[in-house]
C-alpha angles and dihedrals in degrees: 000000000000091000091055092054094049090047091053091050091049092050092048093049090046091053091049092049091046095051090044090054090050091052091049093048090047091053091049092050092052092052095051095048 
């Protein structure tokens, strides 16, 4: 049960980091164009 909770938290934080990276990359692309 504990493993399931930690896995969920890891997945959620990974999604947040992933979307954050996309936003950062998007901002960089706009500046260079």
